[in-house]
C-alpha positions in Angstrom: 12.7 -13.6 5.4 15.2 -13.4 8.2 16.2 -9.9 7.2 12.5 -8.8 7.2 11.9 -10.3 10.7 14.9 -8.4 12.0 13.7 -5.2 10.4 10.3 -5.6 12.1 12.0 -6.3 15.4 14.2 -3.2 15.1 11.3 -1.1 14.1 9.2 -2.2 17.1 12.1 -1.5 19.5 12.5 1.9 18.0 8.9 2.8 18.1 8.5 1.5 21.7 11.0 4.1 22.9 9.8 6.9 20.5 6.1 7.0 21.3 4.3 6.0 24.6 1.1 5.3 22.7 2.8 2.9 20.4 4.7 1.4 23.2 1.4 0.4 24.9 0.2 -1.3 21.6 3.5 -3.1 21.2 3.5 -4.4 24.8 0.0 -5.8 24.1 1.3 -7.5 20.9 5.0 -8.0 21.2 4.9 -10.5 18.3 3.0 -8.1 16.0 3.4 -9.0 12.3 2.5 -6.2 9.8 2.8 -8.5 6.9 -0.2 -10.8 7.7 -2.4 -9.1 5.2 0.2 -9.1 2.4 0.8 -12.8 2.8 -2.9 -13.4 2.0 -2.3 -11.9 -1.5 -0.7 -13.4 -4.5 3.1 -12.8 -4.7 3.3 -9.5 -6.6 6.1 -7.4 -8.0 5.8 -3.6 -8.0 3.7 -3.6 -11.2 1.3 -6.2 -9.9 0.9 -4.3 -6.6 0.1 -1.1 -8.5 -2.6 -2.9 -10.5 -4.0 -4.3 -7.2 -4.0 -0.8 -5.7 -5.7 0.8 -8.7 -8.4 -1.8 -8.5 -8.8 -1.1 -4.8 -9.3 2.7 -5.2 -12.5 3.7 -3.3 -13.8 0.2 -2.8 -13.5 -2.3 0.0 -10.5 -4.7 0.4 -12.9 -7.6 -0.1 -14.3 -6.2 -3.3 -10.8 -5.4 -4.6 -9.5 -8.8 -3.8 -12.4 -10.5 -5.6 -11.9 -8.4 -8.8 -8.1 -9.0 -8.7 -8.8 -12.7 -8.3 -11.0 -12.6 -11.5 -8.1 -10.9 -13.3 -5.5 -13.4 -12.3 -7.9 -16.3 -13.1 -8.0 -15.0 -16.7 -4.2 -15.4 -16.8 -4.1 -18.9 -15.4 -4.1 -17.9 -11.8 -1.1 -15.6 -11.9 -0.6 -11.9 -12.0 -0.2 -10.8 -15.6 2.9 -9.0 -16.8 2.9 -5.5 -18.4 3.0 -6.8 -22.0 0.0 -9.1 -21.4 -2.2 -6.4 -19.8 -1.2 -3.8 -22.4 -2.7 -6.0 -25.0 -6.0 -6.4 -23.2 -9.0 -4.3 -24.3 -10.2 -2.0 -21.5 -13.7 -3.3 -22.1 -12.6 -6.8 -21.1 -11.2 -5.4 -17.8 -14.5 -3.6 -17.3 -16.3 -6.9 -17.7 -14.1 -8.3 -14.9 -15.4 -5.6 -12.5 -13.1 -2.6 -13.1 -14.7 0.8 -13.7 -14.0 2.2 -17.1 -11.7 4.8 -15.6 -9.7 2.1 -13.7 -9.6 -0.1 -16.8 -8.1 2.8 -18.8 -5.6 3.5 -16.1 -4.5 -0.2 -15.9 -3.9 -0.4 -19.7 -2.1 3.0 -19.7 0.2 1.8 -16.8 0.8 -1.5 -18.5 1.8 0.2 -21.8 4.3 2.4 -20.0 5.9 -0.5 -18.3 5.8 -2.6 -21.5 7.4 0.1 -23.7 10.1 1.1 -21.2 8.8 4.5 -20.2 8.6 3.0 -16.7 11.1 0.5 -15.5 10.5 -1.7 -12.4 14.2 -2.2 -11.9 14.8 1.6 -11.9 11.8 2.4 -9.7 13.0 -0.1 -7.1 16.2 1.8 -6.7 14.6 5.3 -6.3 13.5 6.9 -3.0 9.8 6.9 -2.2 9.0 10.5 -3.2 10.7 10.0 -6.6 8.7 6.8 -7.3 5.5 8.7 -6.3 6.4 11.6 -8.6 7.0 9.3 -11.6 4.0 7.1 -11.2 1.5 9.8 -10.5 2.2 11.1 -14.0 -0.2 8.3 -15.1 -3.7 9.5 -15.1 -5.8 7.9 -12.4 -2.8 7.1 -10.1 -2.3 9.2 -7.0 0.1 9.1 -4.1 -2.2 6.8 -2.1 -2.1 4.1 -4.9 1.7 4.3 -5.2 2.3 4.2 -1.4 0.2 1.1 -1.1 2.2 -0.6 -3.8 5.5 0.4 -2.1 4.2 -1.2 1.1 3.0 -4.4 -0.6 5.8 -5.1 -3.1 8.8 -3.4 -1.6 8.1 -3.3 2.2 9.3 0.3 2.2 9.7 1.1 5.9 8.8 4.8 6.1 5.6 5.2 4.1 2.6 6.9 5.7 -0.8 7.7 4.1 -1.6 10.8 6.1 -4.9 11.3 4.3 -6.1 7.7 5.0 -9.4 8.0 6.8 -8.9 4.8 8.8 -5.5 5.9 10.0 -6.8 9.3 11.0 -9.6 7.7 13.0 -7.1 5.4 14.7 -4.9 8.4 15.6 -8.0 10.2 17.0 -8.9 7.2 19.2 -5.5 6.2 20.4 -4.2 9.7 21.1 -7.4 10.9 22.8 -8.1 13.7 20.4 -11.4 15.6 20.4 -11.4 16.0 16.6 -10.5 14.0 13.6 -7.0 15.0 12.7 -6.2 16.3 9.2 -3.4 15.0 7.1 -1.0 17.7 8.2 -1.6 16.9 11.9 -1.0 13.2 11.3 2.2 14.1 9.4 3.4 16.2 12.3 2.6 13.4 14.8 4.3 10.8 12.7 7.6 12.7 12.7 8.5 10.8 15.9 7.9 7.5 14.0 10.5 8.1 11.3 12.1 5.9 9.9 9.4 3.4 10.7 6.2 5.2 9.8 5.0 2.2 7.8 5.2 -0.1 10.9 3.6 2.6 13.2 0.7 3.0 10.8 0.2 -0.8 10.7 0.2 -0.9 14.5 -2.5 1.7 14.8 -4.7 0.3 12.1 -4.5 -3.2 13.5 -5.4 -1.9 17.0 -8.4 -0.1 15.4 -9.6 -3.3 13.7 -9.4 -5.3 16.9 -11.1 -2.8 19.2 
């Protein structure tokens, strides 16, 4: 916990000098905590966070959290492991609220972790782009899903979802743009935030929610 607090402090100090827009946001909230949302979720390893992110594809956070809660309730209030989910019939997951596509993705992902084709211990040691490359080989998992899991489970500091509509809208509002920036434009702007693009994104999204 102490190491995480120091990491956040170092990131805020860096961003404050790197970008005047972010500096203004930081000055308004010098005690900003990017992990508030994560602490509301059950404790998850990388596999659990991937399942949560698959469930959350193209639905609201509230809806995803409700479905995830039904899933964990089925397993005694805890996040199931890969072996347990690999043995679940996709139809059962559909009954819990997952679309049939998402249910198939969850079972496929669980089977890969269960039989060793994917290893959590190995993935944790790999750089972000390599983790994304390996996990997006699973049908139904894209970079957005993996990036979310990296943020939730591993607190990776330099992840940015350049195609996230909420982030693009936040950039438009805070940087006074007369258009909605595309992913490439967001990526260019975010170069100044490296190696703390995760924290910068959290700042902008939190500001958008509070405005």
